C-alpha positions in Angstrom: 71.7 103.8 26.3 73.5 102.5 29.4 71.3 104.4 31.7 68.2 103.0 30.0 69.4 99.5 30.4 70.1 100.0 34.1 66.6 101.5 34.7 65.0 98.7 32.8 66.9 96.0 34.8 65.8 97.6 38.1 62.2 97.6 36.9 62.4 93.9 36.1 63.9 93.2 39.6 61.1 95.0 41.3 58.2 93.5 39.2 59.5 89.9 39.2 60.5 89.3 42.8 60.0 85.6 43.5 57.9 84.6 46.6 59.8 83.8 49.8 60.1 80.1 50.7 60.3 80.8 54.4 57.6 82.5 56.6 59.5 84.5 59.3 56.2 86.2 60.2 54.5 82.9 60.9 51.6 81.1 59.2 48.9 81.7 61.6 46.9 79.4 63.8 45.7 76.2 62.1 45.4 72.4 62.3 48.9 71.3 61.4 50.9 68.1 61.6 54.2 67.9 63.4 56.3 68.5 60.2 54.1 71.5 59.4 53.8 70.6 55.8 57.5 69.8 55.4 58.6 73.3 56.4 62.2 74.4 56.9 61.8 73.7 60.6 61.7 70.0 59.9 64.4 70.0 57.2 67.7 68.8 58.5 69.5 70.7 55.8 68.0 74.1 56.9 67.2 73.8 60.6 69.4 73.7 63.7 68.8 72.0 67.1 66.5 73.7 69.6 67.1 74.1 73.4 63.4 74.5 74.1 62.0 72.8 77.2 58.4 71.4 76.9 56.2 70.5 79.8 52.6 69.3 80.3 49.9 69.9 82.9 46.2 69.1 83.1 43.2 70.4 85.2 42.1 67.0 86.5 43.7 63.6 87.2 41.8 61.8 84.4 39.0 62.2 81.9 36.1 60.0 81.0 35.0 58.9 77.6 33.8 62.0 75.7 34.3 64.1 78.9 36.1 67.5 79.2 39.7 68.0 80.2 42.1 70.9 79.8 45.7 70.3 78.7 48.3 73.0 79.1 51.7 73.1 77.3 54.5 75.3 78.6 57.5 76.1 76.4 60.6 77.9 77.7 64.4 78.2 77.4 64.2 78.4 73.6 66.2 80.6 71.3 64.3 83.6 70.0 64.4 85.4 66.7 64.0 89.1 66.3 60.3 88.7 65.7 59.9 86.6 68.9 57.2 84.4 67.4 56.8 80.8 68.7 54.5 78.2 67.3 53.2 75.5 69.7 51.7 72.2 68.7 49.4 69.7 70.5 49.9 66.4 68.8 48.7 62.8 69.1 51.8 61.4 67.4 55.0 62.5 65.7 54.9 60.7 62.4 54.5 64.1 60.6 51.2 63.1 59.0 47.7 62.5 60.5 49.0 63.3 64.0 46.7 66.0 65.2 44.5 65.3 68.3 41.5 65.2 66.1 43.1 62.3 64.2 43.2 60.3 67.4 39.5 61.0 68.4 40.0 64.1 70.5 37.7 67.1 70.1 39.3 70.6 70.6 36.8 73.0 72.0 39.3 75.9 72.4 43.0 76.5 72.0 43.0 79.4 74.5 43.5 81.9 71.7 40.0 82.2 70.3 40.1 79.2 68.0 39.9 75.4 68.0 43.1 74.4 66.2 46.0 72.3 67.5 48.7 74.8 66.4 48.9 78.2 68.0 51.4 81.0 67.3 52.2 83.4 70.1 54.8 86.1 71.0 57.4 85.3 73.6 59.3 88.3 75.0 61.3 86.4 77.6 62.6 82.9 77.0 63.0 82.2 80.7 59.2 82.8 81.3 58.3 81.2 78.0 54.6 80.8 77.0 51.8 78.5 78.1 49.0 77.5 75.8 45.9 75.7 77.2 43.6 73.5 75.1 40.0 72.7 76.3 39.3 69.2 75.0 36.7 66.4 74.9 38.3 62.9 75.4 38.1 60.2 72.8 35.3 57.7 72.8 37.6 54.8 73.8 38.9 54.0 77.3 42.6 53.5 78.1 45.9 55.4 78.1 46.1 58.0 75.3 49.4 59.6 74.4 49.8 63.3 73.6 52.9 65.2 72.4 54.0 68.8 72.4 55.9 70.4 69.6 57.4 73.9 69.0 58.7 75.8 66.0 60.8 78.9 66.5 63.8 80.8 65.2 67.0 82.0 66.7 70.5 82.7 65.5 69.4 83.1 61.9 68.1 79.5 61.7 64.8 77.6 62.0 64.5 75.3 65.0 62.1 72.6 66.1 61.6 70.6 69.3 59.2 67.7 70.1 58.5 66.3 73.6 58.3 62.8 74.8 54.9 61.1 75.2 52.5 62.4 77.8 49.9 59.9 79.0 46.2 60.9 79.7 44.0 58.3 81.3 40.5 58.1 79.9 38.1 56.0 82.0 34.4 54.9 81.8 31.6 57.4 82.3 30.3 57.3 85.9 26.7 56.6 86.2 24.4 59.6 86.3 27.3 62.0 85.6 26.3 65.3 83.9 27.8 65.1 80.4 28.3 67.5 77.5 27.5 65.8 74.2 29.6 66.8 71.1 28.8 70.4 70.1 30.2 73.4 68.3 31.3 76.0 70.8 31.4 79.7 70.0 35.1 80.6 69.5 34.7 83.9 67.6 32.1 86.6 66.9 31.7 90.2 65.7 32.0 93.0 68.1 28.8 94.3 69.7 26.8 91.1 69.1 25.6 88.8 71.9 25.8 85.0 71.4 23.1 82.5 72.1 24.6 79.2 73.1 22.6 75.9 72.7 24.3 73.2 74.8 23.5 69.5 74.5 23.8 68.4 78.2 22.5 65.2 79.6 22.0 64.0 83.2 21.9 67.6 84.5 19.3 69.3 86.7 21.1 72.7 86.5 23.3 74.3 83.9 25.1 77.6 84.4 27.2 79.6 81.9 30.2 81.2 83.6 32.2 83.9 81.8 35.0 86.4 82.7 37.0 89.1 81.1 40.7 88.2 81.0 41.5 86.9 84.5 38.8 89.0 86.2 35.9 87.9 88.4 33.6 85.2 87.2 30.1 86.2 86.2 27.1 83.9 85.8 24.3 83.4 83.3 21.7 80.7 84.1 20.7 78.4 81.3 17.1 77.4 80.6 16.1 74.0 79.2 14.6 73.8 75.8 13.8 70.2 74.9 17.1 68.3 74.8 19.2 71.6 74.8 20.1 74.1 77.4 20.1 77.7 76.2 22.0 80.6 77.6 23.2 84.0 76.3 26.8 85.3 76.3 26.8 89.1 76.5 28.1 91.2 73.7 31.7 92.7 73.8 31.8 96.4 73.0 35.6 96.4 72.6 38.4 94.0 71.6 38.7 92.2 75.0 39.7 88.8 76.1 36.5 87.0 77.0 36.2 83.3 78.0 33.4 81.1 79.3 32.7 77.6 80.5 29.6 75.5 81.0 29.0 74.1 84.6 26.6 71.1 84.8 25.3 69.7 88.0 22.8 67.3 89.6 22.3 65.9 93.0 25.4 63.7 92.9 28.0 65.5 90.6 29.1 68.8 89.4 31.0 68.9 86.1 32.3 71.7 83.9 34.0 72.2 80.6 37.4 73.9 80.3 37.5 77.7 79.6 36.7 78.5 76.0 38.2 81.8 74.7 36.2 83.9 72.4 38.0 86.1 69.9 36.5 89.3 68.4 36.3 89.5 64.7 38.0 92.8 64.0 38.7 93.9 60.4 42.3 93.3 59.5 44.5 94.6 56.7 45.8 92.1 54.2 48.7 93.4 52.0 48.2 93.0 48.2 51.4 91.9 46.5 50.7 93.9 43.4 50.2 97.1 45.5 53.5 96.4 47.3 55.3 96.0 44.0 53.8 99.2 42.6 54.8 101.1 45.8 58.4 99.7 45.5 58.4 100.9 41.8 57.3 104.3 42.8 60.0 104.6 45.5 62.6 103.4 43.1 61.6 106.0 40.4 61.5 108.7 43.0 65.0 107.9 44.2 66.3 107.9 40.6 64.6 111.3 40.0 66.2 112.7 43.2 69.7 111.5 42.2 69.4 113.1 38.7 68.1 116.3 40.2 71.0 116.5 42.7 73.5 115.6 39.9 72.3 118.4 37.6 72.4 120.9 40.4 75.9 120.0 41.4 77.2 120.1 37.8 76.1 123.7 37.1 79.0 126.2 36.7 79.5 128.3 39.8 79.0 132.0 39.4 82.6 132.6 40.6 83.9 130.9 37.5 81.9 133.0 35.0 84.7 135.7 34.7 87.5 133.2 34.5 89.4 133.0 31.1 88.2 130.2 28.8 91.4 128.2 29.3 90.6 127.9 33.0 87.4 125.9 32.1 89.2 123.4 30.0 90.4 120.1 31.5 94.0 119.6 32.2 94.5 117.2 29.2 93.3 119.8 26.8 95.3 122.9 27.9 98.1 122.0 25.5 95.7 122.5 22.6 94.9 126.1 23.6 97.5 128.9 23.0 98.5 130.7 26.1 97.0 134.2 26.4 99.2 137.2 25.8 100.5 138.7 29.0 98.7 141.8 30.2 100.8 145.0 30.4 100.2 146.7 33.7 99.1 150.3 33.5 101.5 152.9 34.8 100.3 154.7 37.8 99.9 158.5 37.4 102.7 160.5 39.1 101.8 162.0 42.5 101.3 165.8 42.9 104.1 167.8 44.5 103.0 169.4 47.7 105.1 172.5 46.9 103.7 172.9 43.4 103.4 176.7 42.8 100.0 176.2 41.1 98.6 175.0 44.4 95.9 177.4 45.5 96.7 179.3 48.7 95.0 177.9 51.8 94.5 174.3 50.5 95.5 171.6 52.8 97.6 168.7 51.7 94.6 166.4 51.6 92.6 168.9 49.5 95.5 169.4 47.1 96.1 165.6 46.7 92.4 165.0 46.2 91.2 168.0 44.1 94.6 169.0 42.6 94.3 166.9 39.4 90.9 168.5 38.6 92.2 172.0 39.4 95.2 171.5 37.1 92.9 170.1 34.3 90.6 173.0 34.4 93.2 175.8 34.8 96.5 174.5 33.3 95.4 171.9 30.8 96.1 168.9 33.0 99.9 169.2 33.0 101.8 168.2 36.1 
């Protein structure tokens, strides 16, 4: 009965495991506010201070209204958990709600990881080198000084940690006259393997548009765009393997040459999503297999060794029961037969001592009736 209750309790523990409140494996790239939905990183009762150092850089001195600009955030000197995952934010404020760049009028064309989100998770193997995430943006439609912030969520020392930078100012000025300009559009950030992509780009004030692309940090290749009404159309070649491909649009006329930031294209590769029910069934199978193994080993070790089969019955009884069993009668040792005399007159002539001692008893039994 006790064994049944134990097995039943283990089954309940396996089948009714509550979901974890933390996410040590990360939540994935997404558009997130600074507090990340009130996670443990922003909870003073669960988190600890972070030593992370956050710094900004940009690819040009200023942007114009609705114009392109690339903002890079470098995070370093932070503690690292065993998983070495770090989540980096690009923010327009630090209120914890409605503080993504999109809330302030920015348009994210690319986050440098094959998406268009303000939160990116990446692996950091060396805290000294850290990680750098680059966002390709379109500036808001209002002129002036716009503030951006950087944030980071990470682990280390068994605790969740969070750090937020001070304000970083980006100047957004008026659009120069006759400047080639990319109107709001939806760039290609991901696509299936083996498929080329046709890009339709709404560019104004341009006499020439070129699509530049590269694999990783390799040489830049070109694809000339053709004008189709108010759109410029070009084709991005297909990727035959899971490579890091990025592209940008270069727009020019007789006075200016303008380009967007580099837009990274991720490849849609089938991924495996674990089913919680399958994981629980696998845990149940492992538990039952372990129980069966323990029972099998116990039965094998409890069997009576063959060396004990000829032992008297009292030897197989426990020490506290030996008083209940009468002691066996002592065995009377058999007397050894007397040895033959070497000078016995009945010894055949010519027999050696060894022959007489060995064959003598049979000789006496056959000829003298066995007497010695």
